[in-house]
N, C-alpha and C positions, 0 to 999 in steps of 0.2 A: 784363505789364510787371514785376511783382514777381519772377516766376520768372526772367526775364532778368537782373535785377540780382543776385539771389541766386546765380545760376550764375556770373556774372562775379566776384562776391566769392569764391566757393569756388575758382575757378581762380586768382585772385590769391593767396589764402592758401596754395594748394598749390605754386605755382611761384615766387612772388617770393622766399621765404627762400633757396632753393637758388641762384637767380641772383645775388642780392646777396652771399651768403656766399662764393661762388666768384669774385666780381668779374667777372662775365660781362657787361660793359657793352654790348657790341654785341648780344648775344643778348637782353639786357633791352630795348634800344631796339626790336628787331625784334618781340619778343614784345608789347611795349606797343602798338606800331602796329597789329599785326594784331588784337589784342584790341579796341582802340578802333574799328577799322574794322568788326569783327564786331558789336560792341555798337551802333554807330550804324546798321548795316544792320538789325539786330534791331529797333531802335526804329522805323526807317522802316517795317519790315514790320508791326509791331504796330499802328501808327497808320495804316496804309495810305496813306503819303505816296508821291508819285511822285518818283523819283530818276533820275539819269542812268545808263542801262544801257550798259555797255561794248559789248554786242553791237549795240545800235542805232547807236552811234557808228561802229563798224567797218563795219556795213552801209551807213551813209550815205556813207562815204568810198569804199568799193569798188564799190558798186552802179553808179554811172555809168561807172567804168572797165570793169566787167564788161560792161554793156550795149554800150559802144563796141566792145570786142574781139569780142563776140558778133555785132554788126552787121557787122563787117568779115569774119568767118569765114563768114557765110551766103551 
C-alpha cells in the first residue's frame, strides 16, 4: 500500500508542474482521472476486493446473443 501511495506521489510531483505551468487543463483532467482510476484499481488489488470487471459485463451482454445466433446457424 505504501509503495502505491509513494508511486502516485512521485508521478504527481513529476507531471503536475508541467501541466499546470502550460495551462493544459484538459490534459490535467484526463491525467487526474486516469491516475485516480489506476490508484483505486491498485487499492482494490492490494486488499483483494471484488470489483466489476468490464470483461464480465461484456460477456453477460453478448453471450445470450451469441448462443441465439449459434443455435440458428446449427
